[in-house]
Predicted model as a PDB file, atoms N, CA, C, CB and O in Angstrom, pLDDT in the B-factor column:
MODEL        1                                                                  
ATOM      1  N   MET A   1       2.050   7.386  15.295  1.00 92.00           N  
ATOM      2  CA  MET A   1       2.421   6.911  13.976  1.00 92.00           C  
ATOM      3  C   MET A   1       4.322   6.607  14.200  1.00 92.00           C  
ATOM      4  CB  MET A   1       1.900   8.316  12.646  1.00 92.00           C  
ATOM      5  O   MET A   1       5.024   5.673  13.813  1.00 92.00           O  
ATOM      6  N   GLN A   2       4.517   7.337  14.657  1.00 95.00           N  
ATOM      7  CA  GLN A   2       6.229   7.914  15.728  1.00 95.00           C  
ATOM      8  C   GLN A   2       6.849   6.955  15.872  1.00 95.00           C  
ATOM      9  CB  GLN A   2       6.219   8.516  17.425  1.00 95.00           C  
ATOM     10  O   GLN A   2       7.949   6.670  15.397  1.00 95.00           O  
ATOM     11  N   LYS A   3       5.853   6.089  16.882  1.00 96.00           N  
ATOM     12  CA  LYS A   3       6.387   5.224  17.399  1.00 96.00           C  
ATOM     13  C   LYS A   3       6.696   4.054  16.787  1.00 96.00           C  
ATOM     14  CB  LYS A   3       5.863   5.081  18.231  1.00 96.00           C  
ATOM     15  O   LYS A   3       7.758   3.495  17.060  1.00 96.00           O  
ATOM     16  N   VAL A   4       5.390   3.268  15.441  1.00 96.00           N  
ATOM     17  CA  VAL A   4       5.559   2.685  14.798  1.00 96.00           C  
ATOM     18  C   VAL A   4       7.255   2.683  14.305  1.00 96.00           C  
ATOM     19  CB  VAL A   4       4.571   2.940  14.124  1.00 96.00           C  
ATOM     20  O   VAL A   4       8.189   1.889  14.411  1.00 96.00           O  
ATOM     21  N   PHE A   5       7.084   3.832  13.809  1.00 96.00           N  
ATOM     22  CA  PHE A   5       8.035   4.340  13.003  1.00 96.00           C  
ATOM     23  C   PHE A   5      10.100   3.986  13.439  1.00 96.00           C  
ATOM     24  CB  PHE A   5       7.495   6.031  13.117  1.00 96.00           C  
ATOM     25  O   PHE A   5      11.101   3.776  12.754  1.00 96.00           O  
ATOM     26  N   LYS A   6       9.845   4.087  14.712  1.00 96.00           N  
ATOM     27  CA  LYS A   6      10.954   4.275  15.705  1.00 96.00           C  
ATOM     28  C   LYS A   6      11.473   3.044  15.666  1.00 96.00           C  
ATOM     29  CB  LYS A   6      10.595   4.721  17.141  1.00 96.00           C  
ATOM     30  O   LYS A   6      12.622   2.697  15.396  1.00 96.00           O  
ATOM     31  N   LEU A   7       9.892   1.979  16.158  1.00 96.00           N  
ATOM     32  CA  LEU A   7      10.381   0.462  16.878  1.00 96.00           C  
ATOM     33  C   LEU A   7      10.646  -0.198  15.203  1.00 96.00           C  
ATOM     34  CB  LEU A   7       8.757  -0.631  18.146  1.00 96.00           C  
ATOM     35  O   LEU A   7      11.873  -0.268  15.135  1.00 96.00           O  
ATOM     36  N   THR A   8      10.359  -0.447  14.535  1.00 95.00           N  
ATOM     37  CA  THR A   8      10.797  -0.800  13.338  1.00 95.00           C  
ATOM     38  C   THR A   8      12.229  -0.284  12.862  1.00 95.00           C  
ATOM     39  CB  THR A   8       9.813  -0.403  12.488  1.00 95.00           C  
ATOM     40  O   THR A   8      13.055  -1.190  12.762  1.00 95.00           O  
ATOM     41  N   GLN A   9      12.652   0.910  12.571  1.00 95.00           N  
ATOM     42  CA  GLN A   9      13.798   1.130  12.378  1.00 95.00           C  
ATOM     43  C   GLN A   9      14.531   0.890  13.371  1.00 95.00           C  
ATOM     44  CB  GLN A   9      13.953   2.130  11.986  1.00 95.00           C  
ATOM     45  O   GLN A   9      15.700   1.001  13.000  1.00 95.00           O  
ATOM     46  N   ASP A  10      14.437   0.478  15.002  1.00 95.00           N  
ATOM     47  CA  ASP A  10      15.422  -0.074  15.987  1.00 95.00           C  
ATOM     48  C   ASP A  10      15.168  -2.379  16.050  1.00 95.00           C  
ATOM     49  CB  ASP A  10      14.815   1.042  17.917  1.00 95.00           C  
ATOM     50  O   ASP A  10      15.753  -3.303  16.615  1.00 95.00           O  
ATOM     51  N   GLY A  11      14.009  -2.241  15.125  1.00 94.00           N  
ATOM     52  CA  GLY A  11      13.490  -3.783  15.363  1.00 94.00           C  
ATOM     53  C   GLY A  11      13.262  -4.393  16.553  1.00 94.00           C  
ATOM     54  O   GLY A  11      13.517  -5.549  16.892  1.00 94.00           O  
ATOM     55  N   LYS A  12      12.700  -3.405  17.224  1.00 93.00           N  
ATOM     56  CA  LYS A  12      11.847  -3.401  18.305  1.00 93.00           C  
ATOM     57  C   LYS A  12      10.704  -5.011  18.083  1.00 93.00           C  
ATOM     58  CB  LYS A  12      10.965  -1.698  18.237  1.00 93.00           C  
ATOM     59  O   LYS A  12       9.493  -4.792  18.089  1.00 93.00           O  
ATOM     60  N   ASN A  13      11.163  -6.451  17.911  1.00 89.00           N  
ATOM     61  CA  ASN A  13      10.139  -7.221  17.957  1.00 89.00           C  
ATOM     62  C   ASN A  13       8.740  -7.376  18.724  1.00 89.00           C  
ATOM     63  CB  ASN A  13      10.653  -7.996  18.104  1.00 89.00           C  
ATOM     64  O   ASN A  13       7.564  -7.164  18.428  1.00 89.00           O  
ATOM     65  N   LYS A  14       9.329  -7.779  19.692  1.00 91.00           N  
ATOM     66  CA  LYS A  14       8.422  -7.698  20.867  1.00 91.00           C  
ATOM     67  C   LYS A  14       7.494  -6.447  20.979  1.00 91.00           C  
ATOM     68  CB  LYS A  14       9.259  -7.752  22.092  1.00 91.00           C  
ATOM     69  O   LYS A  14       6.342  -6.673  21.352  1.00 91.00           O  
ATOM     70  N   GLU A  15       7.908  -4.928  20.655  1.00 94.00           N  
ATOM     71  CA  GLU A  15       6.728  -3.908  21.069  1.00 94.00           C  
ATOM     72  C   GLU A  15       5.878  -3.639  19.617  1.00 94.00           C  
ATOM     73  CB  GLU A  15       7.445  -2.270  21.770  1.00 94.00           C  
ATOM     74  O   GLU A  15       4.808  -3.036  19.544  1.00 94.00           O  
ATOM     75  N   ILE A  16       6.767  -4.354  18.265  1.00 93.00           N  
ATOM     76  CA  ILE A  16       5.986  -3.309  17.262  1.00 93.00           C  
ATOM     77  C   ILE A  16       4.797  -3.544  17.091  1.00 93.00           C  
ATOM     78  CB  ILE A  16       6.427  -3.205  15.952  1.00 93.00           C  
ATOM     79  O   ILE A  16       4.098  -2.573  16.800  1.00 93.00           O  
ATOM     80  N   GLY A  17       4.048  -5.079  17.223  1.00 91.00           N  
ATOM     81  CA  GLY A  17       2.689  -5.134  17.129  1.00 91.00           C  
ATOM     82  C   GLY A  17       1.863  -4.459  17.948  1.00 91.00           C  
ATOM     83  O   GLY A  17       0.911  -3.971  17.339  1.00 91.00           O  
ATOM     84  N   GLN A  18       1.882  -4.191  19.452  1.00 94.00           N  
ATOM     85  CA  GLN A  18       1.620  -3.284  19.999  1.00 94.00           C  
ATOM     86  C   GLN A  18       1.144  -2.137  19.855  1.00 94.00           C  
ATOM     87  CB  GLN A  18       2.170  -3.216  20.310  1.00 94.00           C  
ATOM     88  O   GLN A  18       0.043  -1.696  20.186  1.00 94.00           O  
ATOM     89  N   ALA A  19       2.191  -1.550  19.240  1.00 95.00           N  
ATOM     90  CA  ALA A  19       2.214   0.155  18.483  1.00 95.00           C  
ATOM     91  C   ALA A  19       1.248  -0.243  17.680  1.00 95.00           C  
ATOM     92  CB  ALA A  19       3.723   0.902  17.533  1.00 95.00           C  
ATOM     93  O   ALA A  19       0.107   0.166  17.893  1.00 95.00           O  
ATOM     94  N   VAL A  20       1.508  -1.095  16.628  1.00 94.00           N  
ATOM     95  CA  VAL A  20       0.820  -0.285  15.600  1.00 94.00           C  
ATOM     96  C   VAL A  20      -0.617  -0.876  15.915  1.00 94.00           C  
ATOM     97  CB  VAL A  20       1.412  -0.493  13.931  1.00 94.00           C  
ATOM     98  O   VAL A  20      -1.424  -0.917  14.986  1.00 94.00           O  
ATOM     99  N   GLN A  21      -0.927  -1.263  16.969  1.00 94.00           N  
ATOM    100  CA  GLN A  21      -2.693  -2.066  17.565  1.00 94.00           C  
ATOM    101  C   GLN A  21      -2.656  -0.410  17.911  1.00 94.00           C  
ATOM    102  CB  GLN A  21      -2.979  -3.786  19.405  1.00 94.00           C  
ATOM    103  O   GLN A  21      -3.308   0.372  17.218  1.00 94.00           O  
ATOM    104  N   GLU A  22      -2.006  -0.048  18.809  1.00 96.00           N  
ATOM    105  CA  GLU A  22      -2.211   1.329  19.377  1.00 96.00           C  
ATOM    106  C   GLU A  22      -3.123   2.901  17.949  1.00 96.00           C  
ATOM    107  CB  GLU A  22      -0.169   1.734  19.927  1.00 96.00           C  
ATOM    108  O   GLU A  22      -4.073   3.672  17.816  1.00 96.00           O  
ATOM    109  N   ALA A  23      -1.784   2.372  17.261  1.00 96.00           N  
ATOM    110  CA  ALA A  23      -2.429   3.594  15.985  1.00 96.00           C  
ATOM    111  C   ALA A  23      -3.113   3.093  15.382  1.00 96.00           C  
ATOM    112  CB  ALA A  23      -1.624   4.278  14.911  1.00 96.00           C  
ATOM    113  O   ALA A  23      -3.470   3.741  14.398  1.00 96.00           O  
ATOM    114  N   LEU A  24      -3.681   1.792  15.531  1.00 95.00           N  
ATOM    115  CA  LEU A  24      -5.057   1.760  14.852  1.00 95.00           C  
ATOM    116  C   LEU A  24      -6.119   1.650  15.480  1.00 95.00           C  
ATOM    117  CB  LEU A  24      -5.208   0.877  14.058  1.00 95.00           C  
ATOM    118  O   LEU A  24      -7.104   1.613  14.742  1.00 95.00           O  
ATOM    119  N   ASP A  25      -6.313   1.585  16.494  1.00 97.00           N  
ATOM    120  CA  ASP A  25      -7.158   2.227  17.747  1.00 97.00           C  
ATOM    121  C   ASP A  25      -7.036   3.276  17.378  1.00 97.00           C  
ATOM    122  CB  ASP A  25      -6.799   2.116  19.221  1.00 97.00           C  
ATOM    123  O   ASP A  25      -7.679   3.379  16.333  1.00 97.00           O  
ATOM    124  N   ALA A  26      -6.426   4.432  17.702  1.00 97.00           N  
ATOM    125  CA  ALA A  26      -5.985   5.996  17.565  1.00 97.00           C  
ATOM    126  C   ALA A  26      -6.462   6.650  16.083  1.00 97.00           C  
ATOM    127  CB  ALA A  26      -4.176   6.112  17.686  1.00 97.00           C  
ATOM    128  O   ALA A  26      -6.496   7.838  15.762  1.00 97.00           O  
ATOM    129  N   GLY A  27      -6.929   5.085  15.048  1.00 97.00           N  
ATOM    130  CA  GLY A  27      -8.031   6.309  13.981  1.00 97.00           C  
ATOM    131  C   GLY A  27      -6.490   6.114  12.499  1.00 97.00           C  
ATOM    132  O   GLY A  27      -6.865   6.004  11.332  1.00 97.00           O  
ATOM    133  N   CYS A  28      -5.308   6.106  12.738  1.00 96.00           N  
ATOM    134  CA  CYS A  28      -4.033   6.157  12.180  1.00 96.00           C  
ATOM    135  C   CYS A  28      -5.017   5.267  10.944  1.00 96.00           C  
ATOM    136  CB  CYS A  28      -2.449   5.428  13.162  1.00 96.00           C  
ATOM    137  O   CYS A  28      -6.081   4.682  11.146  1.00 96.00           O  
ATOM    138  N   ASP A  29      -4.321   5.390   9.751  1.00 96.00           N  
ATOM    139  CA  ASP A  29      -5.215   4.619   8.794  1.00 96.00           C  
ATOM    140  C   ASP A  29      -3.911   3.680   8.292  1.00 96.00           C  
ATOM    141  CB  ASP A  29      -6.131   5.676   7.447  1.00 96.00           C  
ATOM    142  O   ASP A  29      -2.824   4.005   7.814  1.00 96.00           O  
ATOM    143  N   PRO A  30      -4.562   2.242   8.644  1.00 93.00           N  
ATOM    144  CA  PRO A  30      -3.571   1.201   7.971  1.00 93.00           C  
ATOM    145  C   PRO A  30      -2.727   1.553   7.247  1.00 93.00           C  
ATOM    146  CB  PRO A  30      -4.042   0.331   7.266  1.00 93.00           C  
ATOM    147  O   PRO A  30      -1.591   1.628   7.714  1.00 93.00           O  
ATOM    148  N   THR A  31      -2.961   1.914   5.792  1.00 94.00           N  
ATOM    149  CA  THR A  31      -1.997   2.412   4.944  1.00 94.00           C  
ATOM    150  C   THR A  31      -0.789   3.137   4.961  1.00 94.00           C  
ATOM    151  CB  THR A  31      -2.465   2.909   4.395  1.00 94.00           C  
ATOM    152  O   THR A  31       0.356   2.978   4.537  1.00 94.00           O  
ATOM    153  N   ALA A  32      -1.614   4.245   5.781  1.00 95.00           N  
ATOM    154  CA  ALA A  32      -0.624   5.265   6.136  1.00 95.00           C  
ATOM    155  C   ALA A  32       0.324   4.579   7.136  1.00 95.00           C  
ATOM    156  CB  ALA A  32      -1.311   6.594   6.757  1.00 95.00           C  
ATOM    157  O   ALA A  32       1.466   5.037   7.188  1.00 95.00           O  
ATOM    158  N   ILE A  33      -0.006   3.494   7.976  1.00 94.00           N  
ATOM    159  CA  ILE A  33       1.583   3.325   8.606  1.00 94.00           C  
ATOM    160  C   ILE A  33       1.851   2.267   8.377  1.00 94.00           C  
ATOM    161  CB  ILE A  33       1.930   3.491  10.041  1.00 94.00           C  
ATOM    162  O   ILE A  33       2.743   1.643   8.952  1.00 94.00           O  
ATOM    163  N   LEU A  34       0.919   1.710   7.218  1.00 92.00           N  
ATOM    164  CA  LEU A  34       2.341   0.643   6.760  1.00 92.00           C  
ATOM    165  C   LEU A  34       3.597   1.513   5.920  1.00 92.00           C  
ATOM    166  CB  LEU A  34       1.716  -0.795   5.452  1.00 92.00           C  
ATOM    167  O   LEU A  34       4.800   1.252   5.936  1.00 92.00           O  
ATOM    168  N   ASN A  35       2.766   2.831   5.056  1.00 94.00           N  
ATOM    169  CA  ASN A  35       3.517   3.292   4.373  1.00 94.00           C  
ATOM    170  C   ASN A  35       4.405   4.708   4.749  1.00 94.00           C  
ATOM    171  CB  ASN A  35       2.798   3.307   3.400  1.00 94.00           C  
ATOM    172  O   ASN A  35       5.418   5.138   4.198  1.00 94.00           O  
ATOM    173  N   ASP A  36       3.592   5.294   5.960  1.00 95.00           N  
ATOM    174  CA  ASP A  36       4.840   6.190   6.600  1.00 95.00           C  
ATOM    175  C   ASP A  36       5.467   5.598   7.091  1.00 95.00           C  
ATOM    176  CB  ASP A  36       4.733   7.143   7.457  1.00 95.00           C  
ATOM    177  O   ASP A  36       6.638   5.486   6.727  1.00 95.00           O  
ATOM    178  N   ALA A  37       4.915   4.877   8.261  1.00 95.00           N  
ATOM    179  CA  ALA A  37       5.774   4.554   9.200  1.00 95.00           C  
ATOM    180  C   ALA A  37       6.467   3.467   9.041  1.00 95.00           C  
ATOM    181  CB  ALA A  37       5.263   4.499  10.233  1.00 95.00           C  
ATOM    182  O   ALA A  37       7.632   3.679   9.381  1.00 95.00           O  
ATOM    183  N   MET A  38       6.320   2.541   8.730  1.00 94.00           N  
ATOM    184  CA  MET A  38       6.837   1.127   8.645  1.00 94.00           C  
ATOM    185  C   MET A  38       8.112   1.229   7.257  1.00 94.00           C  
ATOM    186  CB  MET A  38       5.293  -0.086   8.266  1.00 94.00           C  
ATOM    187  O   MET A  38       9.323   1.008   7.239  1.00 94.00           O  
ATOM    188  N   ILE A  39       7.071   1.695   6.145  1.00 94.00           N  
ATOM    189  CA  ILE A  39       8.074   1.304   4.683  1.00 94.00           C  
ATOM    190  C   ILE A  39       9.262   2.327   5.072  1.00 94.00           C  
ATOM    191  CB  ILE A  39       7.219   1.768   2.774  1.00 94.00           C  
ATOM    192  O   ILE A  39      10.449   2.107   4.832  1.00 94.00           O  
ATOM    193  N   GLY A  40       8.653   3.713   5.839  1.00 96.00           N  
ATOM    194  CA  GLY A  40      10.121   4.960   5.340  1.00 96.00           C  
ATOM    195  C   GLY A  40      10.513   4.783   6.992  1.00 96.00           C  
ATOM    196  O   GLY A  40      10.944   5.753   7.616  1.00 96.00           O  
ATOM    197  N   ALA A  41      10.321   3.429   7.655  1.00 96.00           N  
ATOM    198  CA  ALA A  41      11.821   3.429   8.671  1.00 96.00           C  
ATOM    199  C   ALA A  41      12.420   2.279   7.705  1.00 96.00           C  
ATOM    200  CB  ALA A  41      11.667   2.851  10.776  1.00 96.00           C  
ATOM    201  O   ALA A  41      13.649   2.241   7.647  1.00 96.00           O  
ATOM    202  N   MET A  42      11.932   1.644   7.189  1.00 95.00           N  
ATOM    203  CA  MET A  42      13.096   0.808   6.482  1.00 95.00           C  
ATOM    204  C   MET A  42      13.863   1.661   5.751  1.00 95.00           C  
ATOM    205  CB  MET A  42      12.635  -0.307   5.525  1.00 95.00           C  
ATOM    206  O   MET A  42      15.051   1.534   6.046  1.00 95.00           O  
ATOM    207  N   ALA A  43      13.588   2.745   4.640  1.00 96.00           N  
ATOM    208  CA  ALA A  43      14.010   3.640   4.126  1.00 96.00           C  
ATOM    209  C   ALA A  43      15.460   3.775   5.051  1.00 96.00           C  
ATOM    210  CB  ALA A  43      12.943   4.736   4.056  1.00 96.00           C  
ATOM    211  O   ALA A  43      16.620   3.411   4.859  1.00 96.00           O  
ATOM    212  N   VAL A  44      14.777   4.469   6.111  1.00 97.00           N  
ATOM    213  CA  VAL A  44      16.144   5.179   6.303  1.00 97.00           C  
ATOM    214  C   VAL A  44      17.155   3.596   6.857  1.00 97.00           C  
ATOM    215  CB  VAL A  44      15.966   6.765   7.792  1.00 97.00           C  
ATOM    216  O   VAL A  44      18.316   3.347   6.534  1.00 97.00           O  
ATOM    217  N   VAL A  45      16.575   3.060   7.423  1.00 96.00           N  
ATOM    218  CA  VAL A  45      17.071   2.019   7.453  1.00 96.00           C  
ATOM    219  C   VAL A  45      18.490   1.248   6.514  1.00 96.00           C  
ATOM    220  CB  VAL A  45      16.002   1.547   7.339  1.00 96.00           C  
ATOM    221  O   VAL A  45      19.662   1.044   6.833  1.00 96.00           O  
ATOM    222  N   GLY A  46      17.673   0.963   5.211  1.00 96.00           N  
ATOM    223  CA  GLY A  46      18.775   0.943   3.920  1.00 96.00           C  
ATOM    224  C   GLY A  46      19.515   2.230   3.742  1.00 96.00           C  
ATOM    225  O   GLY A  46      20.719   1.975   3.701  1.00 96.00           O  
ATOM    226  N   ASP A  47      19.254   3.664   3.604  1.00 98.00           N  
ATOM    227  CA  ASP A  47      20.224   4.633   3.345  1.00 98.00           C  
ATOM    228  C   ASP A  47      21.000   4.277   4.729  1.00 98.00           C  
ATOM    229  CB  ASP A  47      19.629   6.276   3.088  1.00 98.00           C  
ATOM    230  O   ASP A  47      22.092   3.995   4.236  1.00 98.00           O  
ATOM    231  N   ASN A  48      21.161   4.114   6.020  1.00 97.00           N  
ATOM    232  CA  ASN A  48      21.691   3.988   7.449  1.00 97.00           C  
ATOM    233  C   ASN A  48      22.989   2.616   6.616  1.00 97.00           C  
ATOM    234  CB  ASN A  48      20.087   3.319   9.040  1.00 97.00           C  
ATOM    235  O   ASN A  48      24.207   2.777   6.697  1.00 97.00           O  
ATOM    236  N   PHE A  49      22.520   1.731   6.093  1.00 96.00           N  
ATOM    237  CA  PHE A  49      23.006   0.312   5.622  1.00 96.00           C  
ATOM    238  C   PHE A  49      24.285   1.113   5.060  1.00 96.00           C  
ATOM    239  CB  PHE A  49      21.906  -0.734   4.375  1.00 96.00           C  
ATOM    240  O   PHE A  49      25.374   1.395   5.558  1.00 96.00           O  
ATOM    241  N   LYS A  50      23.610   1.390   3.650  1.00 96.00           N  
ATOM    242  CA  LYS A  50      24.195   2.027   2.645  1.00 96.00           C  
ATOM    243  C   LYS A  50      25.998   2.868   3.397  1.00 96.00           C  
ATOM    244  CB  LYS A  50      22.779   3.246   2.050  1.00 96.00           C  
ATOM    245  O   LYS A  50      27.159   2.618   3.074  1.00 96.00           O  
ATOM    246  N   LYS A  51      25.364   3.990   4.578  1.00 97.00           N  
ATOM    247  CA  LYS A  51      26.432   4.817   5.135  1.00 97.00           C  
ATOM    248  C   LYS A  51      27.195   3.412   6.130  1.00 97.00           C  
ATOM    249  CB  LYS A  51      25.690   6.418   6.155  1.00 97.00           C  
ATOM    250  O   LYS A  51      27.803   3.568   7.189  1.00 97.00           O  
ATOM    251  N   GLU A  52      27.063   2.718   5.762  1.00 96.00           N  
ATOM    252  CA  GLU A  52      27.873   2.161   6.807  1.00 96.00           C  
ATOM    253  C   GLU A  52      27.008   2.340   8.648  1.00 96.00           C  
ATOM    254  CB  GLU A  52      29.508   3.145   6.601  1.00 96.00           C  
ATOM    255  O   GLU A  52      27.451   1.771   9.645  1.00 96.00           O  
ATOM    256  N   ILE A  53      26.443   2.754   8.643  1.00 96.00           N  
ATOM    257  CA  ILE A  53      26.119   3.549  10.330  1.00 96.00           C  
ATOM    258  C   ILE A  53      25.175   2.364  10.949  1.00 96.00           C  
ATOM    259  CB  ILE A  53      24.994   5.452  10.292  1.00 96.00           C  
ATOM    260  O   ILE A  53      24.579   2.702  11.972  1.00 96.00           O  
ATOM    261  N   ILE A  54      24.968   1.160  10.535  1.00 96.00           N  
ATOM    262  CA  ILE A  54      24.209   0.176  10.877  1.00 96.00           C  
ATOM    263  C   ILE A  54      24.894  -0.752   9.828  1.00 96.00           C  
ATOM    264  CB  ILE A  54      22.620   0.446  10.836  1.00 96.00           C  
ATOM    265  O   ILE A  54      25.449  -0.351   8.805  1.00 96.00           O  
ATOM    266  N   PHE A  55      24.722  -2.652  10.411  1.00 96.00           N  
ATOM    267  CA  PHE A  55      25.320  -3.373   9.842  1.00 96.00           C  
ATOM    268  C   PHE A  55      24.394  -4.600   9.543  1.00 96.00           C  
ATOM    269  CB  PHE A  55      26.442  -3.530  10.497  1.00 96.00           C  
ATOM    270  O   PHE A  55      23.734  -4.703  10.578  1.00 96.00           O  
ATOM    271  N   VAL A  56      24.196  -5.084   9.122  1.00 95.00           N  
ATOM    272  CA  VAL A  56      23.427  -6.720   8.543  1.00 95.00           C  
ATOM    273  C   VAL A  56      23.035  -7.505   9.971  1.00 95.00           C  
ATOM    274  CB  VAL A  56      24.829  -7.997   7.464  1.00 95.00           C  
ATOM    275  O   VAL A  56      22.445  -8.579   9.852  1.00 95.00           O  
ATOM    276  N   PRO A  57      23.289  -7.093  11.099  1.00 95.00           N  
ATOM    277  CA  PRO A  57      22.085  -8.067  12.011  1.00 95.00           C  
ATOM    278  C   PRO A  57      21.268  -6.547  12.246  1.00 95.00           C  
ATOM    279  CB  PRO A  57      22.785  -9.173  13.932  1.00 95.00           C  
ATOM    280  O   PRO A  57      20.082  -6.827  12.070  1.00 95.00           O  
ATOM    281  N   GLN A  58      21.359  -5.265  12.522  1.00 95.00           N  
ATOM    282  CA  GLN A  58      20.359  -4.639  12.660  1.00 95.00           C  
ATOM    283  C   GLN A  58      19.849  -4.281  11.588  1.00 95.00           C  
ATOM    284  CB  GLN A  58      20.486  -3.811  13.340  1.00 95.00           C  
ATOM    285  O   GLN A  58      19.100  -3.317  11.743  1.00 95.00           O  
ATOM    286  N   MET A  59      19.914  -4.569  10.763  1.00 94.00           N  
ATOM    287  CA  MET A  59      19.221  -4.453   9.155  1.00 94.00           C  
ATOM    288  C   MET A  59      17.732  -5.531   9.551  1.00 94.00           C  
ATOM    289  CB  MET A  59      20.616  -5.361   7.491  1.00 94.00           C  
ATOM    290  O   MET A  59      16.548  -5.285   9.783  1.00 94.00           O  
ATOM    291  N   LEU A  60      18.651  -6.920   9.461  1.00 94.00           N  
ATOM    292  CA  LEU A  60      17.558  -8.176   9.770  1.00 94.00           C  
ATOM    293  C   LEU A  60      16.834  -7.623  10.754  1.00 94.00           C  
ATOM    294  CB  LEU A  60      18.148  -9.685  10.295  1.00 94.00           C  
ATOM    295  O   LEU A  60      15.629  -7.472  10.547  1.00 94.00           O  
ATOM    296  N   ALA A  61      17.251  -7.318  11.683  1.00 94.00           N  
ATOM    297  CA  ALA A  61      15.972  -6.746  13.113  1.00 94.00           C  
ATOM    298  C   ALA A  61      15.055  -5.968  12.418  1.00 94.00           C  
ATOM    299  CB  ALA A  61      16.621  -5.560  14.574  1.00 94.00           C  
ATOM    300  O   ALA A  61      13.978  -6.560  12.366  1.00 94.00           O  
ATOM    301  N   ALA A  62      15.031  -4.946  11.893  1.00 94.00           N  
ATOM    302  CA  ALA A  62      14.415  -3.950  11.396  1.00 94.00           C  
ATOM    303  C   ALA A  62      13.252  -5.057  10.785  1.00 94.00           C  
ATOM    304  CB  ALA A  62      15.370  -2.904  10.371  1.00 94.00           C  
ATOM    305  O   ALA A  62      12.067  -5.041  11.119  1.00 94.00           O  
ATOM    306  N   ALA A  63      13.915  -6.099   9.735  1.00 92.00           N  
ATOM    307  CA  ALA A  63      13.036  -7.046   8.475  1.00 92.00           C  
ATOM    308  C   ALA A  63      12.203  -7.550   9.518  1.00 92.00           C  
ATOM    309  CB  ALA A  63      13.933  -8.458   7.397  1.00 92.00           C  
ATOM    310  O   ALA A  63      10.983  -7.529   9.353  1.00 92.00           O  
ATOM    311  N   ARG A  64      12.795  -8.086  10.768  1.00 91.00           N  
ATOM    312  CA  ARG A  64      12.198  -8.850  11.093  1.00 91.00           C  
ATOM    313  C   ARG A  64      11.054  -8.798  11.593  1.00 91.00           C  
ATOM    314  CB  ARG A  64      12.709  -9.270  11.533  1.00 91.00           C  
ATOM    315  O   ARG A  64      10.122  -9.602  11.571  1.00 91.00           O  
ATOM    316  N   ALA A  65      11.264  -7.073  12.386  1.00 90.00           N  
ATOM    317  CA  ALA A  65       9.523  -6.708  12.781  1.00 90.00           C  
ATOM    318  C   ALA A  65       8.893  -5.613  11.899  1.00 90.00           C  
ATOM    319  CB  ALA A  65       9.315  -6.054  14.459  1.00 90.00           C  
ATOM    320  O   ALA A  65       8.556  -4.565  12.451  1.00 90.00           O  
ATOM    321  N   MET A  66       8.741  -5.739  10.825  1.00 86.00           N  
ATOM    322  CA  MET A  66       8.046  -5.733   9.883  1.00 86.00           C  
ATOM    323  C   MET A  66       7.641  -6.860   9.366  1.00 86.00           C  
ATOM    324  CB  MET A  66       8.492  -5.133   9.168  1.00 86.00           C  
ATOM    325  O   MET A  66       6.444  -7.147   9.358  1.00 86.00           O  
ATOM    326  N   ARG A  67       8.685  -7.751   8.804  1.00 85.00           N  
ATOM    327  CA  ARG A  67       7.327  -9.173   9.095  1.00 85.00           C  
ATOM    328  C   ARG A  67       6.541  -9.479   9.683  1.00 85.00           C  
ATOM    329  CB  ARG A  67       7.417 -10.148   9.352  1.00 85.00           C  
ATOM    330  O   ARG A  67       5.559  -9.990   9.145  1.00 85.00           O  
ATOM    331  N   LEU A  68       6.621  -9.264  11.430  1.00 80.00           N  
ATOM    332  CA  LEU A  68       5.925  -9.377  12.972  1.00 80.00           C  
ATOM    333  C   LEU A  68       4.928  -9.071  12.573  1.00 80.00           C  
ATOM    334  CB  LEU A  68       6.317  -8.548  14.253  1.00 80.00           C  
ATOM    335  O   LEU A  68       3.898  -9.739  12.665  1.00 80.00           O  
ATOM    336  N   VAL A  69       5.116  -7.343  11.736  1.00 75.00           N  
ATOM    337  CA  VAL A  69       4.084  -6.571  11.599  1.00 75.00           C  
ATOM    338  C   VAL A  69       2.650  -7.500  10.286  1.00 75.00           C  
ATOM    339  CB  VAL A  69       4.938  -4.955  11.027  1.00 75.00           C  
ATOM    340  O   VAL A  69       1.445  -7.526  10.540  1.00 75.00           O  
ATOM    341  N   TRP A  70       3.101  -7.933   9.397  1.00 68.00           N  
ATOM    342  CA  TRP A  70       2.498  -8.467   8.726  1.00 68.00           C  
ATOM    343  C   TRP A  70       1.270 -10.003   8.749  1.00 68.00           C  
ATOM    344  CB  TRP A  70       3.426  -8.427   8.174  1.00 68.00           C  
ATOM    345  O   TRP A  70       0.245 -10.413   8.204  1.00 68.00           O  
ATOM    346  N   LYS A  71       2.375 -10.408   9.883  1.00 60.00           N  
ATOM    347  CA  LYS A  71       1.302 -11.727  10.188  1.00 60.00           C  
ATOM    348  C   LYS A  71       0.148 -11.255  11.290  1.00 60.00           C  
ATOM    349  CB  LYS A  71       2.248 -13.216  10.947  1.00 60.00           C  
ATOM    350  O   LYS A  71      -0.976 -11.700  11.526  1.00 60.00           O  
ATOM    351  N   TYR A  72       0.941 -10.122  11.882  1.00 54.00           N  
ATOM    352  CA  TYR A  72      -0.731  -9.456  12.866  1.00 54.00           C  
ATOM    353  C   TYR A  72      -1.575  -9.071  12.572  1.00 54.00           C  
ATOM    354  CB  TYR A  72      -0.889  -8.515  13.632  1.00 54.00           C  
ATOM    355  O   TYR A  72      -2.429  -8.751  13.399  1.00 54.00           O  
TER     356      TYR A  72                                                      
ENDMDL                                                                          
END                                                                             
């Protein structure tokens, strides 16, 4: 799940679907993947945006990575 967290936070759209599938295959609870890894990563993204560590493009990339998994 740490990989899912990092990929979501970094907005790695091409890799996130496979990482989520790997977490599911490893027996991770889907709710935990969503709540802990993905929503947790988005909370960090939001905090970093507020602190001006990242900017709109990085925030949008993270949101796109999360959206891609909803379709997965």
